[in-house]
N, C-alpha and C positions, 0 to 999 in steps of 0.2 A: 595627484591631489593628496595622497597619503604621505608623500614625502614633504609636502608643504605643511601638513599637520605635524609631522615629526620635527620640522624646523621651528615649531612653536606656533604654527598657524599664520605666520607672517614672514615674508622674505622678499628680497629684491630679485629681479629677473635673473641675474647671473648666478646667485646662490641657488636659486630654484633649479636652474638648468644643470648646474654642477651636481646637485643632490640626486637628480634622476639620471644623470649620465647622458644628457642630450648631446648628440654628435653633430646635429645640423646647425644652421645659422640662427641668429637671434630672431630674425624676421619670420623664419619658418616656425620657430617655437611659439612666437606670439600668434601667428596665424593658425597653427594647428592645435595648440593647447590652450593658450590664454583666452583667445577670443571665444572659443566654444564654451569654456567654463564660465566666462563672464556672461555670456548670453543665457546660460542656464541658471544664473544667479547663485553659483557655487563659489566663485571667487570675485572679489571686488578690488579695485585699485585705490589705494589710500596713500597719499604723499609719496608717490614713486615706488611704493612697495605693494606687493600682492598679498591680500589677506583672505583667509577662508571665512565665508559667511556661516551663520548657524545652520543653514541648509546644507552647506558643504561639510560641516562637522558631523551632522546627522547622517549624511550619505557615506562618509568615510568610515563611520563606526568608531568603536573604541580604539585608542592607540595600541600599537603592538606592545605587548609586555604589561599592559595595564591589568590590574586585578579586576576580574569580572565576577559577578555574583552567580553562583551555580545552585542557589537554594531552590528546592523544588519539593514536590510532594512525594512521599514514599508510596510505592504501589501497594495497594491493599491486597487482601486475599481474593481468590477467584470467586466469582458469583456462581453459586449453584442453587437453582431453584428447589423448593421443597418438593418432596415426593407426593404425588396426588394419585387418587384412584383413576383407572382408565375411564375415559369418557365412553358412555354407551353409544353416543352418536357417531363415534369414530370406529366402532367395532365392525368387523365384517359380518354381514348378515347371511344366514343360511339361505340358499336359493329355494324358491318355492318348488315343491314337487307335487305333481298330480297323483291321485291314487292310481296305482298300476304302472307308474313310470319306471319302477325297478323290476318289472316282471321278466325282463330279459335275462336276469341272473338265474332264473329257474330253467332256462332253455339250454340244453347241453350243446357244446360245440363239437366240431369234428377236427381231429388232428390225424391226418392220413386216413386210415381205415378204422380209427377208434373214436368213440364218443367220449368227450372230456367235459364233466360238469363244470360250471362256472366256479372259479376260485380254487380249484384243485391244482396241484403241481402238474407240470407236464410229465408224461411217462418217459422214463429213461433219463431224466435230468435229476441229479442228486443235489442235495443242499437247499432245495427250495421246498418250503412246507406249505401247508394249507393256510390260505389267507382269508380272513373274514372281515 
């Protein structure tokens, strides 16, 4: 179909076959190519020549080598929303604590045969300080 467009949109059967390099018979070309294109209303027969319809020209697209418009919009800057204060509704809430829920910190722990108060470094380990 594009070859028919390159031939000016109109050609006889032999010219069209030569343009696409058809190696089969004329009847097979008519059966395989022309009949299917005429059924789709892409090609019509006019005075012994085959011509592309407007539908066929639209389907084939612009001719090869034709100037096409490449005008478009230039991409703008990247959208960055304005900075806003943090939403109180999205902040993590402190868990509720009952009175006396942290009394375990005053109970000393045992490490071996020694009593270790909560939050102090382990005896014999260097580099670890008091944590509060």
